[in-house]
N, C-alpha and C positions, 0 to 999 in steps of 0.2 A: 217654554212658558211665555205667554203674551203679556206685554206690559199693559197696565190699566188703560192707557189712552188708546192703544191698538184694540183692546177688547171692546171698549165702548164704541169705537168707530165701525166695528164689524156689524153689518146688518145680519138678518137671518140668512141671507144668501147674497153673495157679491164677490168682489175681488179683494185680494190681500197682497200687500207689497212686502216681499222678502228680499232684502239686500238689493233693491232696485229692480227686481224681477216680479212682475205681476202674475198672480195665479188665481184660478177660480177657488172660491171658498164657500163651504156649506156648513151650517151648524147641524150636528148629528141629530139633535132632538127635532129640528124642523124637518129634516129629510124624512124621518119616520113619523111625521105628523103630530108631534107633541107641542110644537111652538116653543119659542124662547121664553125663559122665565126672566122677567124684567129685573128682579132683584139679584139674579145670578148671571153676571156677564160671563161669556166664554173666557176661560183662563188658559187653556192649552190649545195649541194648533198642531195637528199631526199632518205632516206633509208626506204624501204618498204619490208614487208614480215616477215617471222619468221625463226629462226635458220639458217639452211643451205640454205634455199630458199629465202635469202634476196637479194635485188637488189638495187643498188645505181643509182638513176636517176639524172643526172646532168643537170642544167639549168643555163642560164645567169642571170635571175632575178626571184624573187618571187613577185607576185602582192598582193594577199591576200588569206586568208583561209576562206572558205565558207561552210555552211551547206546547202546542196541542196537535192532535190528529183530527183533521176536519173530515167529517162524513157529509156527503151531499144530502140535501133534503129530497124527499120523495118527489117524483115528477108531478104529483097532484098538487103539491104546495108550491106556489110561485110567490116569492117574496123579493121584490126588487131591493137590492142593497144587502141581501143576506147570501153568503156563499155556502153556508152549511151550518152544521152544529158539531159540538164536541162534548162528549160525556165526561164530566168532571167528578164522577163518583158521588161522594156524599155532598159535594157542593152543588150538584144539579147539572143542568144542561146549559151550555154556553153557546149563544149564537155568534157566528163569525161574520164580520163585515166583508162584503164583496166590493173592494175599492173600484175595480174596473166597472162594475155595474153601476156604482154610484156616479162615477165620472160620466158614463153614458147618459144616465138620467138627468144629471145636472146640465150637460151639454145640450141635450134635447130640449130641456126647458128654456135654455138660453137662446136656442135657435128659433123656437116657436113663440117666444115672448114678443109682444108688440113693441115697436120702436118708440 
């Protein structure tokens, strides 16, 4: 859980300092094109990846942790940041985040951004 000061300092996309180690940070809503909600600062940061390839994904809330079987999306559907889907029965379909794909997209944006 992010402290209020940390959450307010996070932009839509930037760097986050965790125990003296900086890592790339992206707000999940911004990555998927929804934009941040000013009245709802990011409250949770999910750190994924290893060593220098870590990414902090910030979200407004966490619902639950699940063990699922991920089925790939058909080749006709290309969705950057989506690894596949899981059938949750009566709860519907759950889209599963592709952290590696998100890292690649965020890093490409960082490399092509003007200085």
